[in-house]
C-alpha positions as CSV (number, residue, x, y, z in Angstrom):
1,X,-6.8,-7.3,1.5
2,X,-4.5,-5.4,3.8
3,X,-2.7,-2.1,3.2
4,X,0.0,-0.9,5.6
5,X,0.2,2.8,4.8
6,X,3.0,5.0,5.9
7,X,3.1,8.7,5.5
8,X,6.5,9.5,4.0
9,X,8.6,12.5,2.9
10,X,10.1,10.2,0.2
11,X,10.1,6.6,-0.8
12,X,11.6,4.4,-3.5
13,X,11.9,0.9,-4.7
14,X,15.1,-0.5,-6.2
15,X,15.6,-3.8,-8.0
16,X,19.1,-5.0,-8.7
17,X,20.5,-1.5,-8.0
18,X,18.0,0.3,-10.3
19,X,15.2,2.5,-9.1
20,X,11.9,1.3,-10.5
21,X,9.5,3.5,-8.5
22,X,10.0,6.7,-6.5
23,X,7.8,9.4,-4.9
24,X,8.3,12.5,-2.9
25,X,5.9,13.4,-0.1
26,X,2.9,11.1,0.2
27,X,2.2,7.5,1.2
28,X,4.0,4.2,0.9
29,X,1.4,1.4,0.5
30,X,2.5,-2.1,1.3
31,X,-0.3,-4.3,-0.1
32,X,-1.2,-7.8,1.0
33,X,-3.8,-9.9,-0.9
34,X,-5.7,-12.9,0.2
35,X,-7.6,-15.6,-1.8
36,X,-11.0,-14.1,-0.9
37,X,-10.2,-10.6,-2.3
38,X,-11.8,-9.4,-5.5
39,X,-11.6,-6.4,-7.8
40,X,-14.4,-4.8,-5.8
41,X,-12.2,-5.3,-2.6
42,X,-9.3,-3.6,-4.4
43,X,-11.4,-0.6,-5.5
44,X,-12.9,-0.2,-2.0
45,X,-9.4,-0.3,-0.3
46,X,-8.1,2.2,-2.9
47,X,-10.9,4.6,-2.0
48,X,-10.0,4.2,1.7
49,X,-6.3,4.8,1.1
50,X,-7.0,7.9,-1.1
51,X,-9.4,9.4,1.4
52,X,-7.6,8.3,4.6
53,X,-6.9,11.5,6.7
54,X,-3.3,11.2,7.7
55,X,-1.9,14.5,6.8
56,X,-2.0,17.6,9.1
57,X,-4.1,20.6,8.3
58,X,-3.3,24.2,9.4
59,X,-4.4,23.4,13.0
60,X,-2.0,20.3,13.0
61,X,-5.0,17.9,13.0
62,X,-4.9,14.8,10.8
63,X,-7.7,16.0,8.5
64,X,-6.2,15.9,5.0
65,X,-5.7,12.9,2.6
66,X,-4.1,12.1,-0.7
67,X,-7.4,13.0,-2.3
68,X,-6.9,16.5,-0.9
69,X,-3.6,16.8,-2.9
70,X,-1.3,15.8,-0.1
71,X,1.1,13.8,-2.3
72,X,1.7,10.6,-4.2
73,X,1.5,6.9,-3.5
74,X,4.1,4.2,-4.0
75,X,2.4,0.8,-4.0
76,X,4.5,-2.3,-3.3
77,X,3.1,-5.8,-3.2
78,X,3.9,-7.6,0.0
79,X,2.5,-11.1,0.4
80,X,3.9,-11.4,3.9
81,X,1.1,-9.0,5.1
82,X,-1.4,-11.8,4.4
83,X,0.6,-14.3,6.5
84,X,-1.0,-16.2,9.4
85,X,1.1,-15.4,12.4
86,X,-1.3,-16.7,15.1
87,X,0.8,-19.7,16.2
88,X,4.3,-20.9,16.3
89,X,7.4,-19.0,15.4
90,X,7.2,-19.4,11.6
91,X,4.5,-17.6,9.5
92,X,2.2,-19.6,7.3
93,X,1.5,-18.1,3.9
94,X,-1.5,-20.3,3.1
95,X,-3.7,-17.2,3.7
96,X,-1.9,-15.3,1.0
97,X,-3.3,-15.3,-2.6
98,X,-1.3,-17.2,-5.2
99,X,0.5,-14.9,-7.6
100,X,-1.9,-15.7,-10.5
101,X,-4.7,-14.3,-8.3
102,X,-2.8,-11.6,-6.5
103,X,-1.1,-9.8,-9.4
104,X,-4.4,-8.8,-11.2
105,X,-5.8,-7.5,-7.9
106,X,-2.6,-5.6,-7.2
107,X,-3.0,-4.0,-10.7
108,X,-6.7,-3.3,-10.0
109,X,-5.7,-1.5,-6.8
110,X,-3.1,0.6,-8.6
111,X,-5.6,1.4,-11.4
112,X,-8.3,2.4,-8.9
113,X,-5.9,4.8,-7.1
114,X,-4.9,6.3,-10.4
115,X,-8.6,6.7,-11.4
116,X,-9.1,8.6,-8.1
117,X,-6.6,11.2,-9.3
118,X,-3.6,10.0,-7.2
119,X,-0.2,10.0,-8.8
120,X,1.0,6.4,-8.3
121,X,4.4,4.8,-8.6
122,X,4.9,1.0,-8.1
123,X,7.4,-1.6,-7.4
124,X,7.5,-4.8,-9.5
125,X,5.1,-7.5,-8.5
126,X,6.8,-10.6,-7.2
127,X,10.3,-9.2,-7.5
128,X,13.0,-9.1,-4.8
129,X,12.8,-5.4,-4.0
130,X,14.7,-3.0,-1.7
131,X,12.3,-0.4,-0.3
132,X,13.7,2.8,1.1
133,X,11.6,5.4,2.9
134,X,11.6,8.3,5.2
135,X,8.6,7.8,7.5
136,X,7.1,11.2,8.3
137,X,5.9,11.4,11.9
138,X,6.1,8.5,12.1
139,X,2.5,8.0,10.9
140,X,1.6,4.4,10.0
141,X,-1.8,2.7,9.8
142,X,-3.0,-0.8,8.9
143,X,-6.2,-0.9,6.8
144,X,-7.8,-4.4,6.6
145,X,-10.9,-4.9,4.4
146,X,-11.8,-8.0,6.5
147,X,-12.0,-5.9,9.7
148,X,-13.5,-2.7,8.4
């Protein structure tokens, strides 16, 4: 499971011109799920996202996290994060989980963040979404459960 996390001053998801999820300051999480991921993987990654220190403290050091009350999370499913891009000029999506596997894990990730006390907004799994954000910093990190 991969999470591309971006510190934002605001972010939102629109579908067919209607806003379905929106946050103020916090983190936009683009979530990619692979066939080997489990509910335990989703919970572990949610804990990392909630506790990842990517907000500045009084000394301007990245020492604060969402768990420290630094904002909300907007979670958007993005199967392209699980693509194999190691060869050629066209990505292969064979390493992305099928929707029937990925959607419950996406929901498990969102639920785990919520249980950690994070205010969470979402996109709509599998929909054609337009994501708007103001990246703050910019500060962006890729968290990968297979590499960490």
